[in-house]
N, C-alpha and C positions, 0 to 999 in steps of 0.2 A: 080490157082494151089496151090494145098496141098501143107505139108508140107511134108519129108517121116518118121519123130519123131522130135518126140518134146521133149525136156530136162526138168525137174525139178528138183528146189536142195528141198527140206524138209527145212522148217525156222523153225522146230524145232519136239518134238514128246509127243503122250499122255505114261500120267502115270496112273498108276489102278493099285487096289488090286483088282480086280472083274478076274474071272480068263475066259479067251477066251468062254465056253460054258455058262457062267451065263449072259454076257453082251447082249445080245440078250432080254433073259428074263428080264433082268432088268433095261433096256434101258432108259424107265423111269422116274427113280427114282436113277443111276445111278450117284456115282460121281465122276472125276476126275482132273488129272490134264495137261492140255498143255505146256511143260514147251520147251518156246524158245531160239535156239540160244542165247547167250547172247549179239550177237552184234545185236540181234531184238529188245534189252529190248527200246531202245527209242522210238519204229516203236506202243509202245506197248502208250504211252504217251493220257490221253485221255481219250482210255477205260474203265478207271472205272462210266465213264459220262449214260454206255451203262448196261441196264439194261440184254440185252441179244446179241449175236451174232454168224452171220453163218459161219464155220470151216469146211474145204476143206480139207479131208487126202486121202491118198494113202493106198487103202487096200494091202496093200502090200503080204499078206502068198492067197490071190486069188490065184489060180493056172491060169496063163499066161490069156491070153486075150480071151476071152471067143470066142465062134465059135456057137454057141446055141441066136438061134433070139426068139424063143416060148417059152412059160414056162409058167402053171401054176404059178401063183402070191404066193407068199410065200411059196411057195411048198407042198399044195395044190388043189388034185386033185379034188376036189371038185367045187375049182374056175377054171371061162373058161381060154382056154388059151390066154394069150397077148403076146402080141410085148414085147423082155424087157425094151426099151427105152420106152411102156407107164405103165413099172412097180419100183417099189423099189425094190430096192435089187444087190447083189453082180455078178450074171449071166450080168455084160456087157461089150462091148465091150475095155470098161478102165476103170480098177478099181477104179471112185475116187468116195468116200465118199464127201454124204456133210447129216449135222447137226447142224439147228437151237440150240442152245444152252442157257443155265441160267445161267451168269457171278454170280459168287460165290462171288468173290477178285481175287486181284492182289499181290504180291512178287515178286516186281524186272521183269524178266522175266517167269516169272510160273503166268497161271490164272488158278484161282479154278474154275473148275464148274459144271454144272446140264446137262444129258440128249444126254451126247458124244458117242453112240455105235459105238464106236471103242478100240480095244485091246491096252495090254501095251504092248508102246511099237512102235506102227502105226507111223509112220509119216505125220503132217503136214504142208499140203502144200500154206494154208493163211489160214486169220484171217480177216472180213468183221462183221462191227457194222448193228445188224439189226433195222432196224427203219420202220417207218409208212411208206416207200416207199416202202415196200416188204410186209406189211400185205393186205392180199386182204378177206374179207367175203363173196362176193360175188361166192362158189367157184361150178363148174360144176366137177359130180367125176362119176366112173359107178357104175352102180348098185353096181357090186358084194362087190364093197367098200362105198359105201354110206350106206348102213343100219348097215358097222358091230363097233359093241364097239369101241365107244375112238372117230369114223368119223361122229358125225349127228352133 
């Protein structure tokens, strides 16, 4: 039986000086901070040994749970209609964001990262180390995505 709801408590938030409008355009180069609540600082012990992290965040400015189930990826009508669970984007039933980021440094309960495409103030739900277990080199991609720049 599925629970009626799930309660999540953010462990911190994102800090960036990049405007909301620029985050998507600069997502490959954007540098930002993840500021954890002080009580979570001990949970970062040893994290400096990793070059990359997986960050889960709550896209709190996406209006409500989406009822859209099929969309054109990236809002591009030239791309085929695709189910939202088969496309990356904000129009998912739950606005959970996921980013693999490069860890640039740590200062107490603050992590400096690159490639976190989240807006300033976005709640951070969890952080996990990215390691060899997460790396796949034999990806299968839809035709519309396989030939796009940065996806070869």
